[in-house]
C-alpha beads as a LAMMPS data file, in Angstrom:
LAMMPS data file: protein, C-alpha beads

176 atoms
175 bonds

1 atom types
1 bond types

-500.0 500.0 xlo xhi
-500.0 500.0 ylo yhi
-500.0 500.0 zlo zhi

Masses

1 110.0

Atoms # bond

1 1 1 41.116 -404.211 -364.266
2 1 1 38.925 -401.561 -362.695
3 1 1 39.731 -397.873 -362.622
4 1 1 40.364 -398.094 -358.882
5 1 1 42.899 -400.888 -359.394
6 1 1 44.566 -398.964 -362.215
7 1 1 44.855 -395.826 -360.095
8 1 1 46.146 -397.885 -357.163
9 1 1 48.950 -399.367 -359.298
10 1 1 49.854 -395.957 -360.752
11 1 1 49.877 -394.423 -357.272
12 1 1 52.126 -397.216 -356.003
13 1 1 54.545 -396.723 -358.888
14 1 1 54.773 -393.009 -358.141
15 1 1 55.077 -393.512 -354.376
16 1 1 57.699 -396.270 -354.531
17 1 1 60.743 -393.997 -355.156
18 1 1 59.474 -391.582 -352.498
19 1 1 59.089 -394.367 -349.932
20 1 1 62.500 -395.831 -350.819
21 1 1 64.132 -392.409 -350.384
22 1 1 62.338 -392.013 -347.027
23 1 1 63.513 -395.458 -345.992
24 1 1 67.166 -394.716 -346.791
25 1 1 67.287 -391.146 -345.493
26 1 1 65.304 -391.272 -342.254
27 1 1 65.827 -394.730 -340.793
28 1 1 69.109 -396.288 -339.594
29 1 1 70.946 -398.719 -341.876
30 1 1 70.343 -401.699 -339.617
31 1 1 66.822 -403.074 -339.197
32 1 1 65.104 -400.387 -341.248
33 1 1 61.559 -400.818 -342.555
34 1 1 60.869 -402.170 -346.012
35 1 1 58.209 -399.799 -347.247
36 1 1 58.069 -401.363 -350.709
37 1 1 56.928 -404.673 -349.258
38 1 1 54.256 -402.798 -347.323
39 1 1 53.285 -401.048 -350.557
40 1 1 53.071 -404.408 -352.362
41 1 1 50.863 -405.787 -349.580
42 1 1 48.692 -402.670 -349.841
43 1 1 48.276 -403.381 -353.555
44 1 1 47.331 -406.948 -352.670
45 1 1 44.715 -405.700 -350.220
46 1 1 43.268 -403.288 -352.802
47 1 1 43.360 -405.348 -356.010
48 1 1 42.540 -408.843 -357.185
49 1 1 45.364 -411.343 -357.660
50 1 1 45.767 -410.876 -361.407
51 1 1 46.339 -407.167 -360.895
52 1 1 48.309 -407.410 -357.636
53 1 1 50.886 -409.842 -359.035
54 1 1 52.142 -407.597 -361.875
55 1 1 51.721 -404.520 -359.657
56 1 1 54.097 -405.933 -357.056
57 1 1 56.430 -407.083 -359.816
58 1 1 56.570 -403.573 -361.326
59 1 1 57.418 -401.993 -357.976
60 1 1 60.186 -404.532 -357.420
61 1 1 61.461 -404.132 -360.969
62 1 1 61.674 -400.387 -360.437
63 1 1 63.765 -401.004 -357.326
64 1 1 65.919 -403.619 -359.095
65 1 1 66.654 -401.198 -361.938
66 1 1 67.658 -398.366 -359.594
67 1 1 69.610 -400.270 -356.942
68 1 1 71.094 -403.003 -359.193
69 1 1 71.748 -405.639 -356.571
70 1 1 70.578 -409.200 -357.231
71 1 1 68.524 -408.258 -360.309
72 1 1 65.040 -409.704 -360.329
73 1 1 64.996 -410.895 -356.726
74 1 1 62.991 -407.950 -355.411
75 1 1 60.632 -407.974 -358.384
76 1 1 59.704 -411.604 -357.795
77 1 1 59.548 -411.274 -354.004
78 1 1 57.262 -408.226 -354.133
79 1 1 55.052 -409.969 -356.688
80 1 1 54.762 -412.926 -354.279
81 1 1 53.994 -410.582 -351.360
82 1 1 51.251 -408.787 -353.322
83 1 1 49.756 -412.034 -354.644
84 1 1 49.803 -413.606 -351.170
85 1 1 48.010 -410.612 -349.669
86 1 1 45.451 -410.649 -352.470
87 1 1 44.844 -414.387 -352.032
88 1 1 44.465 -414.111 -348.260
89 1 1 41.977 -411.285 -348.725
90 1 1 39.447 -413.878 -349.885
91 1 1 39.709 -415.872 -346.647
92 1 1 40.217 -413.105 -344.089
93 1 1 38.220 -409.915 -343.800
94 1 1 40.523 -407.049 -344.869
95 1 1 38.202 -404.525 -343.209
96 1 1 39.025 -405.810 -339.724
97 1 1 42.326 -404.493 -338.363
98 1 1 43.588 -407.827 -336.913
99 1 1 42.929 -409.574 -340.226
100 1 1 44.610 -406.754 -342.130
101 1 1 47.707 -406.991 -339.940
102 1 1 47.756 -410.787 -340.283
103 1 1 47.549 -410.474 -344.070
104 1 1 50.410 -407.962 -343.991
105 1 1 52.548 -410.238 -341.846
106 1 1 51.918 -413.317 -343.995
107 1 1 52.447 -411.402 -347.257
108 1 1 55.685 -409.943 -345.928
109 1 1 56.827 -413.360 -344.722
110 1 1 56.117 -414.945 -348.121
111 1 1 57.952 -412.144 -349.931
112 1 1 60.985 -412.241 -347.635
113 1 1 61.269 -416.031 -347.795
114 1 1 61.040 -415.856 -351.592
115 1 1 63.791 -413.241 -351.694
116 1 1 65.977 -415.334 -349.370
117 1 1 65.472 -418.392 -351.564
118 1 1 66.274 -416.463 -354.739
119 1 1 69.424 -415.013 -353.195
120 1 1 70.512 -418.527 -352.220
121 1 1 69.836 -419.712 -355.782
122 1 1 71.984 -416.853 -357.104
123 1 1 74.780 -418.142 -354.839
124 1 1 74.623 -415.063 -352.613
125 1 1 75.315 -416.403 -349.143
126 1 1 73.294 -414.974 -346.302
127 1 1 73.404 -416.674 -342.945
128 1 1 70.009 -417.888 -341.811
129 1 1 70.554 -416.462 -338.320
130 1 1 71.141 -413.004 -339.829
131 1 1 68.119 -413.474 -342.081
132 1 1 66.002 -414.457 -339.085
133 1 1 66.932 -411.217 -337.310
134 1 1 66.186 -409.137 -340.390
135 1 1 62.908 -411.008 -340.894
136 1 1 61.798 -410.269 -337.337
137 1 1 62.333 -406.532 -337.739
138 1 1 60.776 -406.638 -341.203
139 1 1 57.599 -408.201 -339.835
140 1 1 57.348 -405.663 -337.015
141 1 1 57.835 -402.754 -339.423
142 1 1 55.331 -404.288 -341.827
143 1 1 52.625 -404.330 -339.157
144 1 1 53.501 -400.803 -338.007
145 1 1 53.660 -399.192 -341.460
146 1 1 50.622 -400.879 -343.012
147 1 1 48.067 -398.318 -341.856
148 1 1 50.018 -395.138 -342.772
149 1 1 51.032 -396.436 -346.217
150 1 1 47.535 -397.754 -346.904
151 1 1 46.059 -394.421 -345.787
152 1 1 48.293 -392.449 -348.179
153 1 1 47.538 -394.764 -351.118
154 1 1 43.800 -394.627 -350.467
155 1 1 43.775 -390.820 -350.172
156 1 1 45.789 -390.349 -353.366
157 1 1 43.508 -392.731 -355.287
158 1 1 40.442 -390.845 -353.992
159 1 1 42.062 -387.572 -355.082
160 1 1 42.607 -388.984 -358.584
161 1 1 38.942 -390.033 -358.666
162 1 1 37.962 -386.481 -357.705
163 1 1 40.169 -385.029 -360.438
164 1 1 39.036 -387.518 -363.101
165 1 1 35.420 -388.409 -362.342
166 1 1 33.678 -391.140 -364.278
167 1 1 30.433 -390.597 -366.180
168 1 1 28.628 -393.596 -364.763
169 1 1 29.623 -395.640 -361.708
170 1 1 33.065 -395.054 -360.298
171 1 1 34.358 -398.618 -360.461
172 1 1 33.637 -399.869 -363.966
173 1 1 36.146 -401.664 -366.154
174 1 1 39.033 -399.444 -367.287
175 1 1 39.522 -401.119 -370.637
176 1 1 35.895 -401.811 -371.565

Bonds

1 1 1 2
2 1 2 3
3 1 3 4
4 1 4 5
5 1 5 6
6 1 6 7
7 1 7 8
8 1 8 9
9 1 9 10
10 1 10 11
11 1 11 12
12 1 12 13
13 1 13 14
14 1 14 15
15 1 15 16
16 1 16 17
17 1 17 18
18 1 18 19
19 1 19 20
20 1 20 21
21 1 21 22
22 1 22 23
23 1 23 24
24 1 24 25
25 1 25 26
26 1 26 27
27 1 27 28
28 1 28 29
29 1 29 30
30 1 30 31
31 1 31 32
32 1 32 33
33 1 33 34
34 1 34 35
35 1 35 36
36 1 36 37
37 1 37 38
38 1 38 39
39 1 39 40
40 1 40 41
41 1 41 42
42 1 42 43
43 1 43 44
44 1 44 45
45 1 45 46
46 1 46 47
47 1 47 48
48 1 48 49
49 1 49 50
50 1 50 51
51 1 51 52
52 1 52 53
53 1 53 54
54 1 54 55
55 1 55 56
56 1 56 57
57 1 57 58
58 1 58 59
59 1 59 60
60 1 60 61
61 1 61 62
62 1 62 63
63 1 63 64
64 1 64 65
65 1 65 66
66 1 66 67
67 1 67 68
68 1 68 69
69 1 69 70
70 1 70 71
71 1 71 72
72 1 72 73
73 1 73 74
74 1 74 75
75 1 75 76
76 1 76 77
77 1 77 78
78 1 78 79
79 1 79 80
80 1 80 81
81 1 81 82
82 1 82 83
83 1 83 84
84 1 84 85
85 1 85 86
86 1 86 87
87 1 87 88
88 1 88 89
89 1 89 90
90 1 90 91
91 1 91 92
92 1 92 93
93 1 93 94
94 1 94 95
95 1 95 96
96 1 96 97
97 1 97 98
98 1 98 99
99 1 99 100
100 1 100 101
101 1 101 102
102 1 102 103
103 1 103 104
104 1 104 105
105 1 105 106
106 1 106 107
107 1 107 108
108 1 108 109
109 1 109 110
110 1 110 111
111 1 111 112
112 1 112 113
113 1 113 114
114 1 114 115
115 1 115 116
116 1 116 117
117 1 117 118
118 1 118 119
119 1 119 120
120 1 120 121
121 1 121 122
122 1 122 123
123 1 123 124
124 1 124 125
125 1 125 126
126 1 126 127
127 1 127 128
128 1 128 129
129 1 129 130
130 1 130 131
131 1 131 132
132 1 132 133
133 1 133 134
134 1 134 135
135 1 135 136
136 1 136 137
137 1 137 138
138 1 138 139
139 1 139 140
140 1 140 141
141 1 141 142
142 1 142 143
143 1 143 144
144 1 144 145
145 1 145 146
146 1 146 147
147 1 147 148
148 1 148 149
149 1 149 150
150 1 150 151
151 1 151 152
152 1 152 153
153 1 153 154
154 1 154 155
155 1 155 156
156 1 156 157
157 1 157 158
158 1 158 159
159 1 159 160
160 1 160 161
161 1 161 162
162 1 162 163
163 1 163 164
164 1 164 165
165 1 165 166
166 1 166 167
167 1 167 168
168 1 168 169
169 1 169 170
170 1 170 171
171 1 171 172
172 1 172 173
173 1 173 174
174 1 174 175
175 1 175 176
């Protein structure tokens, strides 16, 4: 794990309650954005798969522990979203905006389908037609919120680098 990846995960953990509070306080109850999925995809775009997977899981676990509905479902679904985004980063150029949006959409889709499947396994019945409507709005919000959330994460990580500079190069191994 590099210092940049470590700071990205720490930034995401700090921002996740703020984004969840923003999501619940500003947006209407129906068809609101899922900023934590966007945050998990941002982790996937910034980190390799072995760092993105537990990073997404930690964000989801934090939400599961505070909201207490269907424990574990969000942790696993956000881990899948982050890992999917990190895996797709190898095949699509994350620097190009269309590729970045496509990665966000596919990561969000994988995470939402995982969550739907886990809820079904927990015997929580959600109609597929309702899920399809929610999924449509979730994908639209994911594409719209990717750039602002990614911008905030990147700026905070750069600020941490400015506050805690490294002696040698800025991206060496954190645990070496």
